[in-house]
N, C-alpha and C positions, 0 to 999 in steps of 0.2 A: 459067355463063354469064347472069349480071346485066345486063339492059340495062331502061333505062325511056322509055319515050315519052309526053311530056306537053306541055300547053297551057294555061296560068292555074295552075297547079298550087297557086298558094303565095297565090290567090283567096281571098279572105275571102267563105264564104257565110253564110246562114244553116243550120245544121241539121239542123233540122227534128228528125225519129224518128233520123237519122243519128247523134246526137250520144247517145243512148241504149246506144250500143257501148264510147265512155268510162265509163260506168256499170259495163255487161257485166265489160269489163274489169279494171277496180278491184276489181268486189266479188269475183271469182274469184282475182286476187292476195292479197287479205286472207281468204281463206276459204284457200289454201294456205300462210298462215304462221300460221293460227289465231286469226287478229282477228275473223273471222267465221263463223257456224255456219250455215252452209244448209241445214238441216234447223232450222233456228231456226221457232218458226210466230208470222204476224204477225197479228194482228186488226185488221179493216180499220175504222176510224172513219168515221166524217159528214166530217169535217173533211179525211179523204184522196182523196177522190173527186174525182177531176178529171173534171171533166163538160162531155167537150167533144172531139170527132175520134175518135182510136181506142182500140177496147180493151173488155174485157166486164166489167173487174170493176167498174166506176162502174153496171153493172143487180145489183148484187149486193145484199143488204140488212147494212145496218154490221152488225157482228159477227163476219163471216164470216171463216173462215181458210186462210191458205197460208201454206207451207214459203219460206221464201227464195230456195230454187230455184223452186218453181215461179212465185214472181215476177218471177224472172229468165227464163225461158222465155216469158212469157208476154207479160213487154215486149218482148221478139227477135221473135218468131211473132206476137204479135197486136196488135205493137207499141202493148201498152196501156199508156197515161200514168197509171192511177190509179199502177199498176205500179212504172212508171219513178218516178215522183215520191214513190212510198214507199222505194223504194230510194236513191234520188240525195240527197232529204234526210231522212230520216229514219235509215235504216240505216248508210250510209256516213259521208252530210254531203258538200257541195256543195265545202267549201275543198279537203276531204279527198282528192276527188277528183282538181282544180284542181291540186294541189299534186302527187297522184302523178304526172296524166301528164304537167307540166309538166316534169317529172325526166324522163319517157321519151321526150322531146327535140319534145314535142305544144307547140310554142311559140305555134302559131297556134290554137291549141283555147280560145275562154271559153265555160264550162262554163254561168254565171249569167245569161251573154246569148244561148245558144245562138248559137255562135258557131265555125265550124272548115274547115278548108283539103282540099281532096286531098290535100296534102302527108302531114297530121298522120295523116290518117284511114290511108292506105295504111302510114303507118310503124305503126300502131297494128294492123291486120289482120293485117301480116307478123310484127308481135310477136306475136299472139295464136297464130300459126297452125303457128309455130314452135315453140311451147312455151316462149316466154321471158316470158311472164306466167304460167302456171300447169303443172302436172303434167302427167304426157301426159291421165291419167284426166279431170282436171278440163278439159284442154283439148279433148277429145273431146265433152264435157257440151256445153260453149261451142259449139264447132260445130255439134251436133247440132240448135241453136235458132236458127242459122240457115239452117237448109235448111228449104223448103217451106214459107216464109212466107206471110201473107194474100194479100201481094203480087208476083207470080209475071212480071208482065208488061216485063218489061225485060229486065236481063242476061239471066236464062235462055231467057226467052221463043222466040228462033229455034235456041234451040242445040240440040244432038241428046239426045234424051231422056236416056238416061243419063247426060249431065254431072252432077256433082259443082258443086253452085255455094253458097257460104258468102258468104252478100248481106245486105244492109240499105238497105231504102229510106228516103226521105225524102219528105213530100208539104206545102206551102203555097200559099197565095196566089202563084200565077205562077211557082211552081218544083216540080220535083222531081229526085228524086237517088236514084242505087244506085249502089252500092260494094258490093265483095266479092272474093271468090276463086271462081277459077274453078281446077277440077280437070281438064286438058285430056289427051286420049289420051298427048302425049308429053311435054305438059310445063304444070307450075299455076304461074298469075299473077296479079295483081292487075288489076282497073279500075273504076275508079272517074267514076263522070259524076253532076258538080253543073251546075246549070241555074238560072237567073234568067230574069225578062220573060217568061215565059213564057206566050201571050197564046192558044197553042189546045195542051191537054194531049193529047187524042189522039196531034195530031201528034209531040208530042215526045216520048211514047214508043215512039210508031214510030221515030221518029228513032232514039232511046235504044236500042232494041231491034236496029236494024239493025248499029250502030256496033258494040255487043257480038257482033256475028257476025262482021261483018267484022273482031273481033281477034282473035277464035276461030281463023278460018280462015288466017290472019298466023302464028299461034302454034303449029296444028298443023302 
């Protein structure tokens, strides 16, 4: 019984950290094909450090080593910008990510300029969840990175504690997003919430959490 309710689903937003999802999906798709080794060790160089926003790697000494898999986990769970930079720009390459996600139907996402839409992210999340990006083992690994992130104040905040939520937040000046898949007691569903022109961040967070709970109660 697939159905959807959407408002402005094709509106283009600044993706912020939500656009780390296409990096993750592409990475694991290429890993399954054998084009990328998730256990490959990457040495952090001074020029790799993204000295802004979220993440812990920027506080490391240059020369610190991480596996591609660990960088993937930090990119999602800690929203690490340095990890995203290394994976997106060096391990894969932005043109390759763009080419692949466009072929998947994500025609409203521009990785170079960090733009996306709810329609595109819904398509990607469903594709990941339904094992259409990678095999079961790699899919479970990706999903594990989308649980228990640093920011849990939106989609999961007002849901029952046992509810499993695979999601990714995005933050910037005047906007905050949360997109994810909620595994409810009777049904599993995607919910994506993008905002812009937000004057009061705390109030916006409260509203997004409330919307998430309303949707949960409707879906159960």
